N, C-alpha and C positions, 0 to 999 in steps of 0.2 A: 404435368398432365394434370387435367382433369378427371372427378369422381364425381359420381352423378351417389345420392344422399336422399334414401328410400328408412320412411320407415309407417309404420300402420296406426303407433300412437300419435300421430300429428292423422287431421286433414288433410290428401291429397291434391295434386296441382289441379283446378278448375280452369287449366287453357295449360299451352301446348308451355310449361315452364317443369322446372325440376323442385321439389321441396327447398334443394340444398345443392350448394358447389365445392367438395373437395377441389385447393388448389393447393399443392405446396404445405405450409402450416398454417393456411384461412381455410373456416368455412364460410361460408358468403352461406345466409338462407335467405330463401324465397317471405315476401312480407309475408303473416301470421295469423289469420282472422280468430276472434275471439268464438270460435265453432269447436266445440265437443265434436273428435271424431268418434266419438263411439255413437254417437247420434245425428249428427249431423246436423243439427240446432246450433246454432250460437246461444251463448250463457244471454244472462240478462241480465240487461245496465251496462251502462259503458265502463260500470269496474268489472264489472261478472268478465263485461268479453274481455278485459287487459286480461285480468289473471288468464282464460284462457287460450290467450293470445298470449302469451310467456311459457305456461304451461306446453305450449305443444313445443315454441322454442324448444326449451329445455328436453324435450321428449327425440329431437332431433337430433341437438348436440350429445346428447346420452349414445349415440350411434355411434360416436365415437370418440366416445370415453369424455367428453369433456361435459359440464358444468354449468349452470351461470356465471361464475365466477370468471371464466376465459373468454366472454366478453371482451372483446376491446373498443364497438362503437355500433350504435341505435341511431337505427328512425324509427318513428313515431311516429304514424302519420291518424288523425283528429280528423270529425265529422267537426264539431264543434270545440271551439280555443274556450268554449265559456270551462270542460267542461276537465281544461288541462289539469286543476288542484286534483279532483277525483282519478285521473289519470296516474296522477304523480304520488298520491296514497297511496296504490296497490303496485305502481311499478319499483317503488320505493320495497315495503316485503320481501323483492328479488329481487333485484337487482344493489348489493348494497355488500360494504367490506369498504377494505383500506382505499383500495384504490377503486374509480367507478370509472366506467367504458364514457367513453366520447359520446354525446349522444347529439341528433336534429328532431325537431317537433312542428311538425306541420300542419294544420289546417289547409282539407283539401277538400273539396265539392262534394264529392260524393268516394265512396268505394267499394271494392266488388260485392257485390249479396245484396248489399245498404246496413255496410255494416259500422260501424260505430268506434271502429279505432284499428290503426293494424300496425304488425309491428315487426321486422326487418332486425336481421345482427350481423355482424361480421364478430368469427370468436378466431382463436390465436391457439394452437397446438402448438403445447411445451415439449 
């Protein structure tokens, strides 16, 4: 059975999709942009957007009692691969610990609303 996950602590969907879906013991988030849910504006620069995207992911996971440590897979979409190091710098502050999740990072031609980074995750409920 699948359940929709939604929180006002992360930006609402800007299309016909859910913020996240729960199936059994897995949570699948939609891609999170670096948008502040309180203002609807992008955070400043690629590092700011990366931090805000991860804060949005964190807020979604918290609705189910999970933390960033419960992530088993991340996918990072970036507008410019030259920002890879800057993104990793911020990412490593949020996603750390003994067991790091698997991750893919791809450069894309364009992101929704012309964002600089978008992050989606799969998390495991213990």
